[in-house]
C-alpha positions as CSV (number, residue, x, y, z in Angstrom):
1,M,36.3,-35.8,17.0
2,Y,36.2,-32.1,17.5
3,N,37.0,-30.5,20.8
4,Y,34.6,-27.1,21.5
5,P,35.5,-25.0,23.7
6,Y,31.6,-24.1,24.7
7,V,29.1,-26.5,25.5
8,K,25.7,-26.0,23.7
9,P,22.6,-25.4,25.8
10,S,20.1,-28.2,25.3
11,L,16.2,-27.7,24.4
12,F,15.2,-27.8,27.4
13,S,17.4,-25.6,29.7
14,R,16.3,-23.2,26.7
15,I,12.6,-23.4,27.0
16,F,12.9,-23.1,30.6
17,G,15.1,-20.2,30.7
18,A,13.0,-18.6,28.5
19,T,9.9,-19.4,30.9
20,R,11.8,-18.0,33.3
21,S,12.5,-14.5,32.0
22,F,8.7,-13.8,31.1
23,N,7.1,-10.9,32.1
24,F,3.3,-10.9,32.0
25,S,3.8,-6.9,31.6
26,N,6.3,-6.4,29.3
27,F,3.7,-9.3,27.1
28,L,0.2,-6.9,28.0
29,D,2.6,-3.6,26.7
30,G,3.5,-5.8,23.5
31,T,0.2,-6.7,22.7
32,Q,-1.1,-3.3,23.2
33,K,1.6,-1.8,20.9
34,T,0.6,-4.5,18.0
35,L,-3.0,-3.9,18.5
36,G,-2.5,-0.1,18.1
37,I,-0.8,-0.6,15.1
38,I,-3.3,-2.6,13.9
39,N,-6.1,-0.3,14.6
40,Q,-3.8,2.3,12.5
41,A,-3.4,-0.1,9.6
42,I,-7.1,-1.6,9.0
43,P,-8.7,2.5,8.1
44,I,-5.6,2.9,5.6
45,V,-6.2,-0.6,3.9
46,Y,-10.0,0.5,3.5
47,Q,-9.1,3.1,1.7
48,I,-6.5,1.8,-0.5
49,K,-8.7,-1.3,-1.1
50,P,-11.3,0.8,-3.5
51,M,-8.0,2.1,-5.6
52,F,-6.8,-1.5,-6.3
53,Q,-10.3,-2.5,-7.2
54,N,-10.5,0.2,-10.0
55,A,-6.7,-0.3,-11.4
56,K,-7.7,-2.3,-14.2
57,T,-9.7,0.8,-15.5
58,M,-7.1,3.1,-14.7
59,F,-4.5,1.5,-16.8
60,K,-7.4,1.3,-19.6
61,I,-7.9,4.9,-19.2
62,A,-3.9,5.5,-19.3
63,D,-3.6,3.5,-22.3
64,E,-6.2,5.5,-24.3
65,I,-4.8,8.8,-23.3
66,R,-1.4,7.5,-24.3
67,K,-2.8,6.8,-27.9
68,P,-2.5,9.2,-30.6
69,V,-5.3,11.6,-31.8
70,D,-6.6,10.8,-35.4
71,A,-7.6,14.1,-37.0
72,S,-9.8,12.6,-39.4
73,T,-12.1,11.4,-36.8
74,A,-11.5,13.9,-34.0
75,N,-13.0,17.6,-34.8
76,V,-11.0,19.2,-31.8
77,S,-9.4,22.1,-33.9
78,E,-12.8,23.1,-35.4
79,V,-14.3,23.3,-31.7
80,V,-11.2,25.4,-30.6
81,Q,-11.4,27.5,-32.9
82,E,-15.4,28.7,-32.4
83,K,-14.5,28.9,-29.1
84,N,-11.8,31.2,-29.3
85,K,-14.0,33.6,-31.0
86,P,-15.4,36.7,-29.4
87,V,-19.1,37.0,-28.6
88,F,-20.0,40.4,-28.6
89,Y,-23.6,41.7,-26.8
90,I,-24.9,45.1,-28.8
């Protein structure tokens, strides 16, 4: 129907071409780089894991901090006034 100016390579020729350009040394270098990245990532995962496990608790604490303090239930002003008084030793 349409006359294309190029010919698509067949599946067999693509596989054969890939095996012809395969270099075992390059394969080992790539594997070594990948394992190096994995060895660096594993400790990071173990350090971050507790933070994700405690995220629910951290959000609860953040919600409690954001709530306004009711003056009738908290005697913070009395405690602050007592702590601000000077202490004299005679």
